mmCIF file of the N, C-alpha and C atoms, coordinates in Angstrom:
data_MODEL
# 
_entry.id   MODEL 
# 
loop_
_atom_site.group_PDB 
_atom_site.id 
_atom_site.type_symbol 
_atom_site.label_atom_id 
_atom_site.label_alt_id 
_atom_site.label_comp_id 
_atom_site.label_asym_id 
_atom_site.label_entity_id 
_atom_site.label_seq_id 
_atom_site.pdbx_PDB_ins_code 
_atom_site.Cartn_x 
_atom_site.Cartn_y 
_atom_site.Cartn_z 
_atom_site.occupancy 
_atom_site.B_iso_or_equiv 
_atom_site.pdbx_formal_charge 
_atom_site.auth_seq_id 
_atom_site.auth_comp_id 
_atom_site.auth_asym_id 
_atom_site.auth_atom_id 
_atom_site.pdbx_PDB_model_num 
ATOM 1   N N  . SER A 1 1  ? 104.742 89.502 -38.573 1.00 0.00 ? 1  SER A N  1 
ATOM 2   C CA . SER A 1 1  ? 104.401 88.874 -39.872 1.00 0.00 ? 1  SER A CA 1 
ATOM 3   C C  . SER A 1 1  ? 104.161 89.996 -40.887 1.00 0.00 ? 1  SER A C  1 
ATOM 4   N N  . GLN A 1 2  ? 104.348 89.612 -42.129 1.00 0.00 ? 2  GLN A N  1 
ATOM 5   C CA . GLN A 1 2  ? 104.106 90.585 -43.223 1.00 0.00 ? 2  GLN A CA 1 
ATOM 6   C C  . GLN A 1 2  ? 102.840 90.176 -43.947 1.00 0.00 ? 2  GLN A C  1 
ATOM 7   N N  . SER A 1 3  ? 102.170 91.185 -44.443 1.00 0.00 ? 3  SER A N  1 
ATOM 8   C CA . SER A 1 3  ? 101.062 90.917 -45.312 1.00 0.00 ? 3  SER A CA 1 
ATOM 9   C C  . SER A 1 3  ? 101.156 91.726 -46.525 1.00 0.00 ? 3  SER A C  1 
ATOM 10  N N  . CYS A 1 4  ? 100.450 91.393 -47.584 1.00 0.00 ? 4  CYS A N  1 
ATOM 11  C CA . CYS A 1 4  ? 100.436 92.159 -48.799 1.00 0.00 ? 4  CYS A CA 1 
ATOM 12  C C  . CYS A 1 4  ? 99.048  92.201 -49.415 1.00 0.00 ? 4  CYS A C  1 
ATOM 13  N N  . SER A 1 5  ? 98.840  93.133 -50.244 1.00 0.00 ? 5  SER A N  1 
ATOM 14  C CA . SER A 1 5  ? 97.480  93.203 -50.834 1.00 0.00 ? 5  SER A CA 1 
ATOM 15  C C  . SER A 1 5  ? 97.537  92.513 -52.205 1.00 0.00 ? 5  SER A C  1 
ATOM 16  N N  . CYS A 1 6  ? 96.390  92.102 -52.623 1.00 0.00 ? 6  CYS A N  1 
ATOM 17  C CA . CYS A 1 6  ? 96.296  91.422 -53.972 1.00 0.00 ? 6  CYS A CA 1 
ATOM 18  C C  . CYS A 1 6  ? 96.767  92.355 -55.100 1.00 0.00 ? 6  CYS A C  1 
ATOM 19  N N  . SER A 1 7  ? 96.691  93.642 -54.894 1.00 0.00 ? 7  SER A N  1 
ATOM 20  C CA . SER A 1 7  ? 97.044  94.608 -55.915 1.00 0.00 ? 7  SER A CA 1 
ATOM 21  C C  . SER A 1 7  ? 98.557  94.621 -56.139 1.00 0.00 ? 7  SER A C  1 
ATOM 22  N N  . GLU A 1 8  ? 99.350  94.145 -55.113 1.00 0.00 ? 8  GLU A N  1 
ATOM 23  C CA . GLU A 1 8  ? 100.813 94.092 -55.269 1.00 0.00 ? 8  GLU A CA 1 
ATOM 24  C C  . GLU A 1 8  ? 101.186 92.976 -56.229 1.00 0.00 ? 8  GLU A C  1 
ATOM 25  N N  . PHE A 1 9  ? 100.416 91.875 -56.293 1.00 0.00 ? 9  PHE A N  1 
ATOM 26  C CA . PHE A 1 9  ? 100.749 90.688 -57.108 1.00 0.00 ? 9  PHE A CA 1 
ATOM 27  C C  . PHE A 1 9  ? 99.481  90.327 -57.935 1.00 0.00 ? 9  PHE A C  1 
ATOM 28  N N  . PRO A 1 10 ? 99.072  91.166 -58.883 1.00 0.00 ? 10 PRO A N  1 
ATOM 29  C CA . PRO A 1 10 ? 97.797  90.881 -59.543 1.00 0.00 ? 10 PRO A CA 1 
ATOM 30  C C  . PRO A 1 10 ? 97.699  89.586 -60.348 1.00 0.00 ? 10 PRO A C  1 
ATOM 31  N N  . ASP A 1 11 ? 98.867  89.067 -60.781 1.00 0.00 ? 11 ASP A N  1 
ATOM 32  C CA . ASP A 1 11 ? 98.829  87.786 -61.493 1.00 0.00 ? 11 ASP A CA 1 
ATOM 33  C C  . ASP A 1 11 ? 98.967  86.561 -60.721 1.00 0.00 ? 11 ASP A C  1 
ATOM 34  N N  . LEU A 1 12 ? 99.141  86.682 -59.402 1.00 0.00 ? 12 LEU A N  1 
ATOM 35  C CA . LEU A 1 12 ? 99.266  85.591 -58.505 1.00 0.00 ? 12 LEU A CA 1 
ATOM 36  C C  . LEU A 1 12 ? 97.891  85.019 -58.099 1.00 0.00 ? 12 LEU A C  1 
ATOM 37  N N  . PRO A 1 13 ? 97.547  83.816 -58.531 1.00 0.00 ? 13 PRO A N  1 
ATOM 38  C CA . PRO A 1 13 ? 96.187  83.294 -58.155 1.00 0.00 ? 13 PRO A CA 1 
ATOM 39  C C  . PRO A 1 13 ? 96.094  83.094 -56.643 1.00 0.00 ? 13 PRO A C  1 
ATOM 40  N N  . ILE A 1 14 ? 94.918  83.390 -56.129 1.00 0.00 ? 14 ILE A N  1 
ATOM 41  C CA . ILE A 1 14 ? 94.613  83.170 -54.716 1.00 0.00 ? 14 ILE A CA 1 
ATOM 42  C C  . ILE A 1 14 ? 93.731  81.928 -54.666 1.00 0.00 ? 14 ILE A C  1 
ATOM 43  N N  . HIS A 1 15 ? 94.233  80.910 -53.890 1.00 0.00 ? 15 HIS A N  1 
ATOM 44  C CA . HIS A 1 15 ? 93.556  79.627 -53.762 1.00 0.00 ? 15 HIS A CA 1 
ATOM 45  C C  . HIS A 1 15 ? 93.382  79.442 -52.212 1.00 0.00 ? 15 HIS A C  1 
ATOM 46  N N  . VAL A 1 16 ? 92.101  79.293 -51.825 1.00 0.00 ? 16 VAL A N  1 
ATOM 47  C CA . VAL A 1 16 ? 91.794  79.249 -50.410 1.00 0.00 ? 16 VAL A CA 1 
ATOM 48  C C  . VAL A 1 16 ? 91.478  77.744 -49.970 1.00 0.00 ? 16 VAL A C  1 
ATOM 49  N N  . HIS A 1 17 ? 92.139  77.292 -48.947 1.00 0.00 ? 17 HIS A N  1 
ATOM 50  C CA . HIS A 1 17 ? 91.930  75.946 -48.453 1.00 0.00 ? 17 HIS A CA 1 
ATOM 51  C C  . HIS A 1 17 ? 91.579  76.060 -46.950 1.00 0.00 ? 17 HIS A C  1 
ATOM 52  N N  . THR A 1 18 ? 90.645  75.411 -46.538 1.00 0.00 ? 18 THR A N  1 
ATOM 53  C CA . THR A 1 18 ? 90.207  75.378 -45.161 1.00 0.00 ? 18 THR A CA 1 
ATOM 54  C C  . THR A 1 18 ? 89.689  73.990 -44.797 1.00 0.00 ? 18 THR A C  1 
ATOM 55  N N  . HIS A 1 19 ? 89.180  73.799 -43.576 1.00 0.00 ? 19 HIS A N  1 
ATOM 56  C CA . HIS A 1 19 ? 88.557  72.633 -43.175 1.00 0.00 ? 19 HIS A CA 1 
ATOM 57  C C  . HIS A 1 19 ? 87.196  72.897 -42.566 1.00 0.00 ? 19 HIS A C  1 
ATOM 58  N N  . GLY A 1 20 ? 86.347  71.898 -42.518 1.00 0.00 ? 20 GLY A N  1 
ATOM 59  C CA . GLY A 1 20 ? 85.001  72.074 -42.034 1.00 0.00 ? 20 GLY A CA 1 
ATOM 60  C C  . GLY A 1 20 ? 84.756  71.764 -40.606 1.00 0.00 ? 20 GLY A C  1 
ATOM 61  N N  . THR A 1 21 ? 85.795  71.803 -39.786 1.00 0.00 ? 21 THR A N  1 
ATOM 62  C CA . THR A 1 21 ? 85.726  71.446 -38.407 1.00 0.00 ? 21 THR A CA 1 
ATOM 63  C C  . THR A 1 21 ? 84.593  72.166 -37.681 1.00 0.00 ? 21 THR A C  1 
ATOM 64  N N  . SER A 1 22 ? 84.444  73.445 -37.896 1.00 0.00 ? 22 SER A N  1 
ATOM 65  C CA . SER A 1 22 ? 83.480  74.209 -37.152 1.00 0.00 ? 22 SER A CA 1 
ATOM 66  C C  . SER A 1 22 ? 82.023  74.047 -37.691 1.00 0.00 ? 22 SER A C  1 
ATOM 67  N N  . GLY A 1 23 ? 81.907  73.482 -38.900 1.00 0.00 ? 23 GLY A N  1 
ATOM 68  C CA . GLY A 1 23 ? 80.605  73.346 -39.537 1.00 0.00 ? 23 GLY A CA 1 
ATOM 69  C C  . GLY A 1 23 ? 80.180  74.573 -40.228 1.00 0.00 ? 23 GLY A C  1 
ATOM 70  N N  . ASN A 1 24 ? 81.011  75.619 -40.281 1.00 0.00 ? 24 ASN A N  1 
ATOM 71  C CA . ASN A 1 24 ? 80.721  76.881 -40.887 1.00 0.00 ? 24 ASN A CA 1 
ATOM 72  C C  . ASN A 1 24 ? 81.625  77.140 -42.162 1.00 0.00 ? 24 ASN A C  1 
ATOM 73  N N  . GLY A 1 25 ? 82.067  76.078 -42.771 1.00 0.00 ? 25 GLY A N  1 
ATOM 74  C CA . GLY A 1 25 ? 83.051  76.218 -43.821 1.00 0.00 ? 25 GLY A CA 1 
ATOM 75  C C  . GLY A 1 25 ? 82.593  76.923 -45.138 1.00 0.00 ? 25 GLY A C  1 
ATOM 76  N N  . VAL A 1 26 ? 81.294  76.869 -45.418 1.00 0.00 ? 26 VAL A N  1 
ATOM 77  C CA . VAL A 1 26 ? 80.770  77.476 -46.642 1.00 0.00 ? 26 VAL A CA 1 
ATOM 78  C C  . VAL A 1 26 ? 80.831  78.982 -46.611 1.00 0.00 ? 26 VAL A C  1 
ATOM 79  N N  . ALA A 1 27 ? 80.503  79.602 -45.517 1.00 0.00 ? 27 ALA A N  1 
ATOM 80  C CA . ALA A 1 27 ? 80.423  81.083 -45.426 1.00 0.00 ? 27 ALA A CA 1 
ATOM 81  C C  . ALA A 1 27 ? 81.827  81.708 -45.627 1.00 0.00 ? 27 ALA A C  1 
ATOM 82  N N  . PRO A 1 28 ? 82.878  81.169 -45.056 1.00 0.00 ? 28 PRO A N  1 
ATOM 83  C CA . PRO A 1 28 ? 84.217  81.836 -45.385 1.00 0.00 ? 28 PRO A CA 1 
ATOM 84  C C  . PRO A 1 28 ? 84.632  81.643 -46.861 1.00 0.00 ? 28 PRO A C  1 
ATOM 85  N N  . MET A 1 29 ? 84.211  80.533 -47.429 1.00 0.00 ? 29 MET A N  1 
ATOM 86  C CA . MET A 1 29 ? 84.535  80.319 -48.845 1.00 0.00 ? 29 MET A CA 1 
ATOM 87  C C  . MET A 1 29 ? 83.810  81.340 -49.720 1.00 0.00 ? 29 MET A C  1 
ATOM 88  N N  . ILE A 1 30 ? 82.472  81.585 -49.442 1.00 0.00 ? 30 ILE A N  1 
ATOM 89  C CA . ILE A 1 30 ? 81.773  82.588 -50.181 1.00 0.00 ? 30 ILE A CA 1 
ATOM 90  C C  . ILE A 1 30 ? 82.396  83.943 -50.025 1.00 0.00 ? 30 ILE A C  1 
ATOM 91  N N  . GLU A 1 31 ? 82.794  84.262 -48.834 1.00 0.00 ? 31 GLU A N  1 
ATOM 92  C CA . GLU A 1 31 ? 83.471  85.580 -48.559 1.00 0.00 ? 31 GLU A CA 1 
ATOM 93  C C  . GLU A 1 31 ? 84.791  85.645 -49.304 1.00 0.00 ? 31 GLU A C  1 
ATOM 94  N N  . ALA A 1 32 ? 85.538  84.546 -49.329 1.00 0.00 ? 32 ALA A N  1 
ATOM 95  C CA . ALA A 1 32 ? 86.809  84.512 -50.048 1.00 0.00 ? 32 ALA A CA 1 
ATOM 96  C C  . ALA A 1 32 ? 86.630  84.799 -51.537 1.00 0.00 ? 32 ALA A C  1 
ATOM 97  N N  . VAL A 1 33 ? 85.593  84.212 -52.155 1.00 0.00 ? 33 VAL A N  1 
ATOM 98  C CA . VAL A 1 33 ? 85.284  84.427 -53.559 1.00 0.00 ? 33 VAL A CA 1 
ATOM 99  C C  . VAL A 1 33 ? 84.918  85.881 -53.791 1.00 0.00 ? 33 VAL A C  1 
ATOM 100 N N  . CYS A 1 34 ? 84.055  86.442 -52.918 1.00 0.00 ? 34 CYS A N  1 
ATOM 101 C CA . CYS A 1 34 ? 83.611  87.841 -52.986 1.00 0.00 ? 34 CYS A CA 1 
ATOM 102 C C  . CYS A 1 34 ? 84.826  88.773 -52.810 1.00 0.00 ? 34 CYS A C  1 
ATOM 103 N N  . ALA A 1 35 ? 85.817  88.327 -52.101 1.00 0.00 ? 35 ALA A N  1 
ATOM 104 C CA . ALA A 1 35 ? 87.018  89.177 -51.873 1.00 0.00 ? 35 ALA A CA 1 
ATOM 105 C C  . ALA A 1 35 ? 88.035  89.049 -53.019 1.00 0.00 ? 35 ALA A C  1 
ATOM 106 N N  . GLY A 1 36 ? 87.800  88.127 -53.954 1.00 0.00 ? 36 GLY A N  1 
ATOM 107 C CA . GLY A 1 36 ? 88.654  88.028 -55.074 1.00 0.00 ? 36 GLY A CA 1 
ATOM 108 C C  . GLY A 1 36 ? 89.442  86.700 -55.231 1.00 0.00 ? 36 GLY A C  1 
ATOM 109 N N  . ALA A 1 37 ? 89.093  85.679 -54.437 1.00 0.00 ? 37 ALA A N  1 
ATOM 110 C CA . ALA A 1 37 ? 89.863  84.390 -54.529 1.00 0.00 ? 37 ALA A CA 1 
ATOM 111 C C  . ALA A 1 37 ? 89.568  83.856 -55.853 1.00 0.00 ? 37 ALA A C  1 
ATOM 112 N N  . ASP A 1 38 ? 90.557  83.231 -56.483 1.00 0.00 ? 38 ASP A N  1 
ATOM 113 C CA . ASP A 1 38 ? 90.419  82.609 -57.831 1.00 0.00 ? 38 ASP A CA 1 
ATOM 114 C C  . ASP A 1 38 ? 89.915  81.121 -57.677 1.00 0.00 ? 38 ASP A C  1 
ATOM 115 N N  . ALA A 1 39 ? 90.204  80.476 -56.594 1.00 0.00 ? 39 ALA A N  1 
ATOM 116 C CA . ALA A 1 39 ? 89.757  79.047 -56.392 1.00 0.00 ? 39 ALA A CA 1 
ATOM 117 C C  . ALA A 1 39 ? 89.603  78.831 -54.896 1.00 0.00 ? 39 ALA A C  1 
ATOM 118 N N  . VAL A 1 40 ? 88.563  78.027 -54.567 1.00 0.00 ? 40 VAL A N  1 
ATOM 119 C CA . VAL A 1 40 ? 88.356  77.591 -53.188 1.00 0.00 ? 40 VAL A CA 1 
ATOM 120 C C  . VAL A 1 40 ? 88.172  76.034 -53.205 1.00 0.00 ? 40 VAL A C  1 
ATOM 121 N N  . ASP A 1 41 ? 88.660  75.432 -52.168 1.00 0.00 ? 41 ASP A N  1 
ATOM 122 C CA . ASP A 1 41 ? 88.569  73.959 -52.073 1.00 0.00 ? 41 ASP A CA 1 
ATOM 123 C C  . ASP A 1 41 ? 87.154  73.524 -51.482 1.00 0.00 ? 41 ASP A C  1 
ATOM 124 N N  . ALA A 1 42 ? 86.678  72.438 -51.929 1.00 0.00 ? 42 ALA A N  1 
ATOM 125 C CA . ALA A 1 42 ? 85.447  71.827 -51.439 1.00 0.00 ? 42 ALA A CA 1 
ATOM 126 C C  . ALA A 1 42 ? 85.611  70.354 -51.545 1.00 0.00 ? 42 ALA A C  1 
ATOM 127 N N  . ALA A 1 43 ? 84.775  69.618 -50.882 1.00 0.00 ? 43 ALA A N  1 
ATOM 128 C CA . ALA A 1 43 ? 84.745  68.152 -50.935 1.00 0.00 ? 43 ALA A CA 1 
ATOM 129 C C  . ALA A 1 43 ? 83.420  67.623 -51.370 1.00 0.00 ? 43 ALA A C  1 
ATOM 130 N N  . VAL A 1 44 ? 83.465  66.523 -52.023 1.00 0.00 ? 44 VAL A N  1 
ATOM 131 C CA . VAL A 1 44 ? 82.172  65.839 -52.438 1.00 0.00 ? 44 VAL A CA 1 
ATOM 132 C C  . VAL A 1 44 ? 81.380  65.689 -51.129 1.00 0.00 ? 44 VAL A C  1 
ATOM 133 N N  . CYS A 1 45 ? 80.107  65.855 -51.153 1.00 0.00 ? 45 CYS A N  1 
ATOM 134 C CA . CYS A 1 45 ? 79.239  65.891 -50.021 1.00 0.00 ? 45 CYS A CA 1 
ATOM 135 C C  . CYS A 1 45 ? 79.430  64.808 -49.039 1.00 0.00 ? 45 CYS A C  1 
ATOM 136 N N  . SER A 1 46 ? 79.550  63.502 -49.559 1.00 0.00 ? 46 SER A N  1 
ATOM 137 C CA . SER A 1 46 ? 79.648  62.456 -48.591 1.00 0.00 ? 46 SER A CA 1 
ATOM 138 C C  . SER A 1 46 ? 81.012  62.356 -47.889 1.00 0.00 ? 46 SER A C  1 
ATOM 139 N N  . MET A 1 47 ? 82.012  63.163 -48.352 1.00 0.00 ? 47 MET A N  1 
ATOM 140 C CA . MET A 1 47 ? 83.306  63.154 -47.727 1.00 0.00 ? 47 MET A CA 1 
ATOM 141 C C  . MET A 1 47 ? 83.675  64.506 -47.051 1.00 0.00 ? 47 MET A C  1 
ATOM 142 N N  . SER A 1 48 ? 82.679  65.411 -46.949 1.00 0.00 ? 48 SER A N  1 
ATOM 143 C CA . SER A 1 48 ? 82.891  66.742 -46.476 1.00 0.00 ? 48 SER A CA 1 
ATOM 144 C C  . SER A 1 48 ? 82.752  66.850 -44.925 1.00 0.00 ? 48 SER A C  1 
ATOM 145 N N  . GLY A 1 49 ? 83.166  68.055 -44.485 1.00 0.00 ? 49 GLY A N  1 
ATOM 146 C CA . GLY A 1 49 ? 83.003  68.325 -43.053 1.00 0.00 ? 49 GLY A CA 1 
ATOM 147 C C  . GLY A 1 49 ? 84.157  67.827 -42.205 1.00 0.00 ? 49 GLY A C  1 
ATOM 148 N N  . MET A 1 50 ? 84.110  68.223 -40.936 1.00 0.00 ? 50 MET A N  1 
ATOM 149 C CA . MET A 1 50 ? 85.195  67.944 -39.965 1.00 0.00 ? 50 MET A CA 1 
ATOM 150 C C  . MET A 1 50 ? 86.559  68.170 -40.523 1.00 0.00 ? 50 MET A C  1 
ATOM 151 N N  . THR A 1 51 ? 87.358  67.168 -40.620 1.00 0.00 ? 51 THR A N  1 
ATOM 152 C CA . THR A 1 51 ? 88.769  67.422 -41.048 1.00 0.00 ? 51 THR A CA 1 
ATOM 153 C C  . THR A 1 51 ? 88.875  67.597 -42.568 1.00 0.00 ? 51 THR A C  1 
ATOM 154 N N  . SER A 1 52 ? 87.812  67.394 -43.297 1.00 0.00 ? 52 SER A N  1 
ATOM 155 C CA . SER A 1 52 ? 87.762  67.588 -44.736 1.00 0.00 ? 52 SER A CA 1 
ATOM 156 C C  . SER A 1 52 ? 87.327  69.068 -45.055 1.00 0.00 ? 52 SER A C  1 
ATOM 157 N N  . GLN A 1 53 ? 87.032  69.339 -46.284 1.00 0.00 ? 53 GLN A N  1 
ATOM 158 C CA . GLN A 1 53 ? 86.649  70.671 -46.687 1.00 0.00 ? 53 GLN A CA 1 
ATOM 159 C C  . GLN A 1 53 ? 85.096  70.772 -46.656 1.00 0.00 ? 53 GLN A C  1 
ATOM 160 N N  . PRO A 1 54 ? 84.612  72.055 -46.821 1.00 0.00 ? 54 PRO A N  1 
ATOM 161 C CA . PRO A 1 54 ? 83.118  72.190 -46.811 1.00 0.00 ? 54 PRO A CA 1 
ATOM 162 C C  . PRO A 1 54 ? 82.546  71.464 -47.991 1.00 0.00 ? 54 PRO A C  1 
ATOM 163 N N  . SER A 1 55 ? 81.197  71.156 -47.831 1.00 0.00 ? 55 SER A N  1 
ATOM 164 C CA . SER A 1 55 ? 80.458  70.414 -48.840 1.00 0.00 ? 55 SER A CA 1 
ATOM 165 C C  . SER A 1 55 ? 80.359  71.191 -50.202 1.00 0.00 ? 55 SER A C  1 
ATOM 166 N N  . MET A 1 56 ? 80.755  70.462 -51.250 1.00 0.00 ? 56 MET A N  1 
ATOM 167 C CA . MET A 1 56 ? 80.650  71.124 -52.606 1.00 0.00 ? 56 MET A CA 1 
ATOM 168 C C  . MET A 1 56 ? 79.177  71.387 -52.969 1.00 0.00 ? 56 MET A C  1 
ATOM 169 N N  . GLY A 1 57 ? 78.287  70.490 -52.574 1.00 0.00 ? 57 GLY A N  1 
ATOM 170 C CA . GLY A 1 57 ? 76.859  70.805 -52.932 1.00 0.00 ? 57 GLY A CA 1 
ATOM 171 C C  . GLY A 1 57 ? 76.384  71.990 -52.224 1.00 0.00 ? 57 GLY A C  1 
ATOM 172 N N  . SER A 1 58 ? 76.697  72.146 -50.999 1.00 0.00 ? 58 SER A N  1 
ATOM 173 C CA . SER A 1 58 ? 76.277  73.328 -50.212 1.00 0.00 ? 58 SER A CA 1 
ATOM 174 C C  . SER A 1 58 ? 76.940  74.605 -50.810 1.00 0.00 ? 58 SER A C  1 
ATOM 175 N N  . LEU A 1 59 ? 78.202  74.483 -51.096 1.00 0.00 ? 59 LEU A N  1 
ATOM 176 C CA . LEU A 1 59 ? 78.883  75.676 -51.646 1.00 0.00 ? 59 LEU A CA 1 
ATOM 177 C C  . LEU A 1 59 ? 78.350  76.069 -52.993 1.00 0.00 ? 59 LEU A C  1 
ATOM 178 N N  . VAL A 1 60 ? 78.025  75.108 -53.835 1.00 0.00 ? 60 VAL A N  1 
ATOM 179 C CA . VAL A 1 60 ? 77.428  75.435 -55.133 1.00 0.00 ? 60 VAL A CA 1 
ATOM 180 C C  . VAL A 1 60 ? 76.066  76.021 -54.945 1.00 0.00 ? 60 VAL A C  1 
ATOM 181 N N  . ALA A 1 61 ? 75.210  75.488 -54.090 1.00 0.00 ? 61 ALA A N  1 
ATOM 182 C CA . ALA A 1 61 ? 73.877  76.013 -53.869 1.00 0.00 ? 61 ALA A CA 1 
ATOM 183 C C  . ALA A 1 61 ? 73.858  77.414 -53.333 1.00 0.00 ? 61 ALA A C  1 
ATOM 184 N N  . VAL A 1 62 ? 74.727  77.684 -52.360 1.00 0.00 ? 62 VAL A N  1 
ATOM 185 C CA . VAL A 1 62 ? 74.795  79.079 -51.795 1.00 0.00 ? 62 VAL A CA 1 
ATOM 186 C C  . VAL A 1 62 ? 75.388  79.988 -52.832 1.00 0.00 ? 62 VAL A C  1 
ATOM 187 N N  . SER A 1 63 ? 76.424  79.574 -53.557 1.00 0.00 ? 63 SER A N  1 
ATOM 188 C CA . SER A 1 63 ? 77.012  80.445 -54.602 1.00 0.00 ? 63 SER A CA 1 
ATOM 189 C C  . SER A 1 63 ? 75.939  80.846 -55.645 1.00 0.00 ? 63 SER A C  1 
ATOM 190 N N  . GLU A 1 64 ? 75.238  79.925 -56.084 1.00 0.00 ? 64 GLU A N  1 
ATOM 191 C CA . GLU A 1 64 ? 74.176  80.169 -57.091 1.00 0.00 ? 64 GLU A CA 1 
ATOM 192 C C  . GLU A 1 64 ? 73.116  81.082 -56.536 1.00 0.00 ? 64 GLU A C  1 
ATOM 193 N N  . ALA A 1 65 ? 72.628  80.856 -55.264 1.00 0.00 ? 65 ALA A N  1 
ATOM 194 C CA . ALA A 1 65 ? 71.669  81.687 -54.678 1.00 0.00 ? 65 ALA A CA 1 
ATOM 195 C C  . ALA A 1 65 ? 72.185  83.125 -54.449 1.00 0.00 ? 65 ALA A C  1 
ATOM 196 N N  . GLU A 1 66 ? 73.512  83.324 -54.300 1.00 0.00 ? 66 GLU A N  1 
ATOM 197 C CA . GLU A 1 66 ? 74.041  84.648 -54.154 1.00 0.00 ? 66 GLU A CA 1 
ATOM 198 C C  . GLU A 1 66 ? 74.480  85.256 -55.509 1.00 0.00 ? 66 GLU A C  1 
ATOM 199 N N  . GLY A 1 67 ? 74.188  84.559 -56.575 1.00 0.00 ? 67 GLY A N  1 
ATOM 200 C CA . GLY A 1 67 ? 74.469  85.140 -57.925 1.00 0.00 ? 67 GLY A CA 1 
ATOM 201 C C  . GLY A 1 67 ? 75.950  84.883 -58.349 1.00 0.00 ? 67 GLY A C  1 
ATOM 202 N N  . ILE A 1 68 ? 76.584  83.938 -57.742 1.00 0.00 ? 68 ILE A N  1 
ATOM 203 C CA . ILE A 1 68 ? 77.984  83.669 -58.049 1.00 0.00 ? 68 ILE A CA 1 
ATOM 204 C C  . ILE A 1 68 ? 78.018  82.410 -58.988 1.00 0.00 ? 68 ILE A C  1 
ATOM 205 N N  . PRO A 1 69 ? 78.242  82.583 -60.253 1.00 0.00 ? 69 PRO A N  1 
ATOM 206 C CA . PRO A 1 69 ? 78.178  81.368 -61.121 1.00 0.00 ? 69 PRO A CA 1 
ATOM 207 C C  . PRO A 1 69 ? 79.349  80.407 -60.799 1.00 0.00 ? 69 PRO A C  1 
ATOM 208 N N  . THR A 1 70 ? 79.096  79.100 -60.837 1.00 0.00 ? 70 THR A N  1 
ATOM 209 C CA . THR A 1 70 ? 80.043  78.093 -60.578 1.00 0.00 ? 70 THR A CA 1 
ATOM 210 C C  . THR A 1 70 ? 80.455  77.262 -61.782 1.00 0.00 ? 70 THR A C  1 
ATOM 211 N N  . GLY A 1 71 ? 79.491  77.143 -62.699 1.00 0.00 ? 71 GLY A N  1 
ATOM 212 C CA . GLY A 1 71 ? 79.655  76.257 -63.852 1.00 0.00 ? 71 GLY A CA 1 
ATOM 213 C C  . GLY A 1 71 ? 79.382  74.795 -63.462 1.00 0.00 ? 71 GLY A C  1 
ATOM 214 N N  . ILE A 1 72 ? 78.908  74.640 -62.175 1.00 0.00 ? 72 ILE A N  1 
ATOM 215 C CA . ILE A 1 72 ? 78.600  73.216 -61.764 1.00 0.00 ? 72 ILE A CA 1 
ATOM 216 C C  . ILE A 1 72 ? 77.090  73.117 -61.664 1.00 0.00 ? 72 ILE A C  1 
ATOM 217 N N  . THR A 1 73 ? 76.494  72.036 -62.189 1.00 0.00 ? 73 THR A N  1 
ATOM 218 C CA . THR A 1 73 ? 75.094  71.765 -62.021 1.00 0.00 ? 73 THR A CA 1 
ATOM 219 C C  . THR A 1 73 ? 74.868  70.983 -60.755 1.00 0.00 ? 73 THR A C  1 
ATOM 220 N N  . ASN A 1 74 ? 74.026  71.462 -59.834 1.00 0.00 ? 74 ASN A N  1 
ATOM 221 C CA . ASN A 1 74 ? 73.850  70.806 -58.546 1.00 0.00 ? 74 ASN A CA 1 
ATOM 222 C C  . ASN A 1 74 ? 72.572  69.998 -58.640 1.00 0.00 ? 74 ASN A C  1 
ATOM 223 N N  . LYS A 1 75 ? 72.685  68.693 -58.977 1.00 0.00 ? 75 LYS A N  1 
ATOM 224 C CA . LYS A 1 75 ? 71.603  67.837 -59.084 1.00 0.00 ? 75 LYS A CA 1 
ATOM 225 C C  . LYS A 1 75 ? 71.514  66.944 -57.851 1.00 0.00 ? 75 LYS A C  1 
ATOM 226 N N  . GLY A 1 76 ? 70.396  66.674 -57.287 1.00 0.00 ? 76 GLY A N  1 
ATOM 227 C CA . GLY A 1 76 ? 70.337  65.849 -56.190 1.00 0.00 ? 76 GLY A CA 1 
ATOM 228 C C  . GLY A 1 76 ? 69.008  65.569 -55.753 1.00 0.00 ? 76 GLY A C  1 
# 
């Protein structure tokens, strides 16, 4: 298989999609953002986990705690 670095295609947006089957879906999304991902998928809390995406509420809370702005207000 071939791989390339983001520097080879700087204008190509990186969008990360995963599933919450392991229950650890938030951590890889945070790492993806820190590594330069432009977008990550999340699901509304009541529909998240297992075969869906990580919880948006959890992702927003952890992002804000890590100093990563989301533009989303986490009210609950």
